[in-house]
C-alpha positions in Angstrom: 58.1 41.4 59.0 60.1 43.2 56.3 62.4 40.2 56.0 59.4 37.8 55.5 58.1 40.1 52.8 61.5 40.0 51.0 61.7 36.3 51.1 58.3 36.0 49.8 59.1 38.4 46.9 62.4 36.5 46.3 60.4 33.1 46.2 58.0 34.5 43.6 61.0 35.8 41.4 62.7 32.4 41.5 59.5 30.7 40.6 59.0 33.1 37.6 62.6 32.4 36.4 62.0 28.7 36.6 58.8 29.1 34.5 60.7 31.2 31.8 63.5 28.7 31.6 61.4 25.6 31.4 59.4 24.2 28.5 55.8 25.3 27.7 54.3 21.9 28.1 55.7 21.6 31.6 54.1 25.0 32.8 52.1 24.5 36.0 49.7 27.0 37.3 50.6 28.1 40.9 47.5 28.0 43.3 47.7 31.2 45.6 48.0 30.4 49.3 44.7 31.7 50.1 42.9 29.4 47.5 44.8 26.3 48.6 43.9 26.9 52.1 40.3 27.1 51.1 40.4 23.8 49.0 42.0 22.0 51.9 39.0 22.9 54.0 36.5 21.6 51.4 34.9 18.0 51.8 36.5 15.3 49.7 33.1 14.1 48.5 29.8 15.8 47.9 26.4 13.9 47.6 23.8 14.7 44.7 20.2 13.6 44.9 18.2 13.1 41.8 14.4 13.2 42.4 12.5 10.0 41.7 10.1 11.9 39.3 12.8 12.0 36.7 13.9 8.4 36.8 11.9 5.4 35.3 11.1 2.8 38.0 12.6 4.7 40.9 10.5 4.4 44.1 12.6 7.0 45.9 15.2 9.7 45.2 18.6 8.3 44.2 21.9 9.7 45.8 25.4 9.8 44.0 28.7 10.5 45.7 31.2 12.4 43.6 34.8 12.7 44.6 36.6 16.1 44.5 40.3 16.8 44.4 42.1 20.1 43.9 43.3 19.1 40.4 39.5 19.2 39.3 39.6 22.9 39.2 42.9 23.3 37.4 41.5 22.8 34.0 38.3 22.9 31.8 36.9 19.6 33.3 33.6 19.7 35.1 32.7 17.2 37.8 30.5 14.5 36.6 28.0 12.1 38.4 28.5 8.4 37.6 26.7 5.3 38.3 26.5 1.8 36.6 23.2 2.9 34.8 23.6 6.7 34.7 26.1 9.3 33.7 25.3 13.0 33.4 27.1 16.3 33.6 24.1 18.7 33.2 20.5 18.7 34.2 19.5 19.0 30.5 20.5 15.3 30.3 17.5 14.2 32.2 14.9 15.7 29.8 12.1 13.3 28.8 13.3 13.0 25.2 15.9 10.5 26.6 13.1 8.1 27.4 10.6 6.2 25.4 7.1 7.4 24.8 5.5 5.5 27.7 7.7 7.4 30.1 6.7 10.6 28.4 3.1 9.7 28.9 3.8 8.8 32.6 5.2 12.2 33.3 2.6 14.0 31.4 4.7 15.3 28.5 2.9 13.5 25.8 0.4 15.5 23.8 -2.8 13.7 22.9 -5.4 14.6 20.4 -9.1 13.5 20.9 -10.6 11.6 17.9 -13.2 13.9 16.3 -16.0 11.1 15.9 -15.2 8.6 18.6 -14.5 10.7 21.7 -17.9 9.9 23.3 -18.4 11.9 26.5 -20.4 9.1 28.2 -18.0 6.5 27.4 -16.3 4.7 30.4 -12.9 4.0 29.0 -10.1 6.0 27.1 -8.1 4.0 24.5 -4.8 5.7 23.4 -3.6 4.7 19.9 -0.4 6.6 19.1 -1.2 10.3 19.8 -4.9 9.9 19.4 -7.4 9.3 22.2 -10.7 7.5 21.9 -13.3 7.4 24.5 -15.8 4.4 24.1 -18.1 2.0 25.9 -16.2 -1.0 27.0 -19.1 -3.2 26.9 -20.1 -2.2 23.4 -16.5 -2.5 22.1 -15.9 -5.8 23.5 -19.3 -7.5 23.1 -18.4 -9.5 20.0 -14.6 -10.0 20.6 -13.0 -12.1 23.4 -9.9 -10.5 22.7 -11.2 -7.0 23.4 -13.1 -8.4 26.4 -9.8 -9.5 27.9 -8.1 -6.3 27.2 -10.9 -4.0 28.7 -11.7 -6.3 31.7 -12.8 -4.8 34.9 -9.5 -5.6 36.5 -7.6 -3.9 33.8 -9.6 -0.7 34.0 -9.3 -0.7 37.8 -5.5 -0.7 37.6 -5.4 1.8 34.6 -4.2 5.4 35.0 -6.9 8.0 35.1 -5.4 11.3 33.8 -8.8 12.9 33.0 -10.9 11.0 35.4 -11.6 7.9 33.1 -9.4 4.8 32.9 -7.0 5.0 30.1 -5.4 2.0 28.3 -2.8 2.1 25.6 -3.2 -0.1 22.3 -0.5 -0.6 19.8 -2.9 -0.2 16.9 -2.6 2.8 14.6 -5.3 5.4 15.2 -6.6 4.9 11.7 -7.0 1.1 12.1 -8.8 1.5 15.4 -11.1 4.2 14.1 -12.1 1.9 11.3 -12.9 -0.9 13.8 -14.9 1.4 15.9 -16.8 2.5 12.9 -17.5 -1.3 12.1 -18.7 -1.8 15.7 -20.9 1.4 16.3 -22.5 1.7 12.8 -24.5 -1.4 11.8 -24.3 -2.3 8.1 -21.3 0.1 7.3 -19.1 -2.8 6.2 -21.9 -4.7 4.4 -25.4 -3.8 3.3 -27.9 -4.2 6.0 -29.8 -7.6 5.8 -33.5 -8.2 6.1 -33.0 -9.6 9.6 -32.2 -6.1 10.9 -35.0 -4.1 12.3 -36.3 -1.0 10.3 -34.4 1.5 12.6 -31.1 -0.5 12.2 -31.6 -0.3 8.3 -32.2 3.4 8.3 -29.2 4.0 10.5 -27.1 1.8 8.2 -28.3 3.5 5.1 -27.5 6.9 6.6 -23.9 6.1 6.9 -23.4 3.9 3.9 -21.4 5.6 1.1 -21.2 4.7 -2.6 -18.4 2.3 -3.2 -17.2 -0.6 -5.3 -18.0 -4.2 -4.3 -14.8 -3.9 -2.1 -14.3 -0.4 -0.6 -11.2 1.8 -0.6 -8.1 -0.2 -0.1 -6.8 1.5 3.0 -10.1 1.0 4.8 -10.2 -2.7 3.6 -6.6 -3.1 4.8 -7.7 -1.7 8.3 -10.8 -3.8 8.4 -8.8 -7.1 7.5 -6.0 -6.3 10.1 -8.6 -5.5 12.9 -11.0 -8.3 12.2 -8.0 -10.8 12.1 -6.4 -9.5 15.3 -9.6 -9.0 17.4 -11.3 -12.3 16.3 -14.3 -11.1 14.1 -14.0 -14.1 11.9 -17.3 -13.8 10.3 -16.6 -10.4 8.9 -13.1 -11.3 8.0 -14.2 -14.3 5.9 -16.9 -12.1 4.1 -14.1 -9.6 3.2 -11.8 -12.3 1.9 -14.9 -13.8 -0.2 -15.3 -10.6 -2.1 -11.6 -10.9 -3.4 -12.3 -14.2 -5.1 -13.6 -12.8 -8.4 -10.7 -10.5 -8.8 -8.0 -13.1 -7.7 -8.9 -16.3 -9.4 -7.1 -19.5 -8.8 -8.3 -21.4 -11.9 -7.6 -20.5 -15.5 -11.1 -20.9 -16.6 -12.3 -18.2 -13.9 -9.6 -15.9 -15.1 -10.5 -16.3 -18.6 -14.2 -15.9 -18.0 -13.6 -12.8 -16.1 -11.2 -11.4 -18.6 -13.6 -11.9 -21.4 -16.5 -10.5 -19.4 -14.4 -7.3 -18.7 -14.6 -8.0 -15.0 -12.3 -6.0 -12.6 -9.1 -8.1 -11.9 -6.5 -7.6 -9.3 -6.2 -4.2 -7.5 -8.8 -2.7 -9.8 -11.5 -4.2 -7.5 -10.7 -1.4 -4.9 -12.2 1.9 -4.9 -10.4 5.1 -5.6 -7.6 5.9 -5.2 -6.3 2.7 -6.9 -3.7 1.0 -4.6 -0.2 0.2 -5.7 0.1 -3.5 -6.5 2.9 -3.9 -4.0 0.7 -2.6 -1.2 -2.0 -5.2 -2.0 0.6 -8.0 -2.2 2.2 -7.0 1.1 -1.2 -7.0 2.8 -1.9 -10.5 1.5 1.5 -11.8 2.6 1.0 -10.2 6.1 -2.6 -11.6 6.5 -1.7 -15.0 4.8 -4.3 -14.8 2.2 -2.8 -17.5 0.2 -5.2 -18.1 -2.6 -4.8 -14.6 -3.8 -0.9 -14.6 -3.6 0.0 -15.9 -7.1 -2.1 -13.5 -9.0 -1.2 -10.6 -6.8 2.6 -11.3 -7.2 2.0 -11.4 -11.0 0.2 -8.0 -11.0 3.0 -6.6 -8.9 5.5 -8.0 -11.4 4.0 -6.4 -14.3 5.4 -3.0 -13.2 9.0 -4.3 -13.6 11.9 -4.2 -11.2 11.8 -0.6 -10.4 8.1 -0.8 -9.4 8.9 -3.9 -7.4 11.7 -2.2 -5.5 9.5 0.8 -4.5 10.5 2.1 -1.0 7.3 3.7 -0.1 6.2 2.8 3.5 3.3 0.6 2.4 5.0 -0.8 -0.8 8.2 -2.2 0.5 8.4 -6.0 -0.1 10.8 -8.4 1.3 14.0 -8.8 -0.9 13.6 -12.6 -1.4 10.0 -11.9 -2.7 11.2 -9.2 -5.1 14.1 -11.5 -6.4 11.6 -14.5 -6.9 9.1 -12.4 -8.9 11.7 -10.8 -11.2 13.2 -14.2 -11.9 9.9 -15.8 -12.5 8.6 -13.0 -14.7 11.7 -13.2 -16.8 11.4 -16.9 -17.3 7.7 -16.4 -18.5 8.6 -13.8 -21.0 11.6 -15.7 -22.5 9.2 -18.7 -22.9 6.5 -16.7 -24.6 9.2 -15.0 -26.9 10.4 -18.4 -28.0 6.9 -19.3 -29.0 6.3 -16.1 -30.9 9.0 -16.9 -33.5 8.2 -20.6 -33.9 4.6 -20.9 -34.5 3.4 -22.6 -37.6 -0.1 -22.8 -39.2 0.7 -24.3 -42.5 -0.6 -23.2 -45.9 -4.2 -21.6 -46.3 -6.4 -21.8 -49.3 -8.1 -18.4 -48.6 -6.9 -15.9 -51.1 -7.0 -13.0 -48.8 -5.0 -14.7 -46.1 -1.5 -13.9 -45.5 -0.6 -17.7 -45.5 -2.3 -18.4 -48.8 -0.2 -20.8 -50.9 -0.1 -18.2 -53.8 1.5 -15.4 -51.7 5.0 -14.4 -52.5 7.3 -16.3 -49.9 9.2 -13.2 -49.1 6.1 -11.0 -48.4 4.7 -13.9 -46.3 7.8 -14.1 -44.3 7.7 -10.3 -43.6 4.1 -10.4 -42.6 4.7 -13.4 -40.3 7.6 -11.6 -38.6 5.3 -8.7 -38.0 2.8 -11.0 -36.2 5.8 -12.5 -34.1 6.8 -8.9 -33.2 3.3 -8.0 -32.2 3.2 -11.1 -29.9 6.7 -10.0 -28.3 5.4 -6.5 -27.6 2.3 -8.2 -26.1 4.6 -10.3 -23.9 6.3 -7.2 -22.5 3.1 -6.0 -21.1 0.4 -8.3 -19.8 1.3 -11.8 -20.9 -2.1 -13.1 -20.0 -4.0 -10.7 -22.3 -5.4 -11.9 -25.5 -3.5 -11.2 -28.8 -4.8 -8.5 -31.2 -3.5 -9.1 -34.7 -5.4 -6.7 -37.0 -6.6 -8.4 -40.2 -3.6 -10.0 -41.9 -5.1 -13.6 -41.5 -8.3 -15.0 -42.5 -10.7 -15.8 -39.6 -9.8 -19.5 -39.7 -6.0 -18.8 -39.3 -6.5 -16.1 -36.8 -8.6 -18.5 -34.6 -5.9 -21.3 -34.9 -3.2 -18.6 -34.0 -5.2 -17.4 -31.0 -5.7 -21.0 -29.8 -1.9 -21.4 -29.9 -1.4 -18.2 -27.9 -4.1 -19.1 -25.5 -2.5 -22.6 -24.9 0.7 -20.7 -24.2 -0.7 -18.3 -21.9 -2.2 -21.1 -20.0 0.7 -23.5 -19.8 3.7 -21.1 -19.8 2.2 -18.2 -17.7 -0.9 -19.2 -15.6 0.4 -22.6 -14.7 3.7 -20.8 -13.4 2.2 -18.1 -11.4 2.8 -19.9 -8.0 6.5 -20.2 -8.9 6.7 -16.4 -8.4 6.5 -17.1 -4.7 8.4 -20.3 -4.8 5.5 -22.8 -5.0 5.6 -25.5 -7.4 1.9 -25.5 -8.4 -1.5 -24.1 -7.6 -2.2 -26.8 -5.1 0.4 -25.3 -2.9 -1.6 -22.0 -2.8 -5.1 -23.3 -2.7 
């Protein structure tokens, strides 16, 4: 017994000497005999079961085998579970944040907020839009829309989940858009003034909810109405909404000129407060394919210059090709108008008080003529379609002739070229 103890101590000493003499990188930790014996008795594999409630689409729990070897425990490495579709090392990797929103909804982690107006206790269906829940009457909501009728059919409601004892379906619309749609459906006359064919009670209800507004209401509401009526097939309301735009987005020079002289609202000015960014209006018209309004909407957006066109707000981002086309087109129009500003000719005038009178000093006449040209160029830097304000350097006859020249240039060099801002050759392509 004593001899065995001496041999054991000798072996340990020799191992220690070898470790001291060897390089640092070659050092190997010795496993005590008791631990080595214990490791030999451990199974070579273990089975880890993951509950089906944490995995999408799993009908039952999933098991994974993990191979173990003694060298696993000699370093800082931790055993991991591997499969063709899943790799985890801690339970925290299975938190719901790793999955999409639909999965969060399925496992009850998603937090919903009831809409303050359209969560009706006697409704028979819940509609989730983002984080907002609406509870409505399926027959009322779908009465005038075949698309909604299909989406809220009896078979759909029977197969829907019922987290609060009521069928719940998920729509991809924003909560704001869907709330506007419900307001249009539930409140007669909210979009348009009540007509005489409505009964007295309906008119009273409509007037109760109507608000003071321009001919076309606030832009975000108008945009929601246009998107929802287009998507769900309320074609008559959509056409009426578009009809209200035609005065502010003319397609003929005569209509534009009449509206301009009559001080009618043009472009985005037609919408109620707060006034929308021209880019937001153009983006909506592009998405909803309101072709007739696109050329003038593109021009209004181009008036803000390249920096405004390149706005990066969530509702004002335009396609890069559209921005490039508008900048190029507006630059061409300004160059053409500037060339006219320094080449106009009216001839001599017989009026004494007129700048162009034959008796006026030629140098003085030239200076005053350049002042008018500079005024025309400054006007071109702003709204090229606006009329020219000259003050009183010319007599009424000469001023009228110069305004006619400028008007003809605006019509031919600017208005006729508006469709080119979006790559069209003429107004026929837009109308």
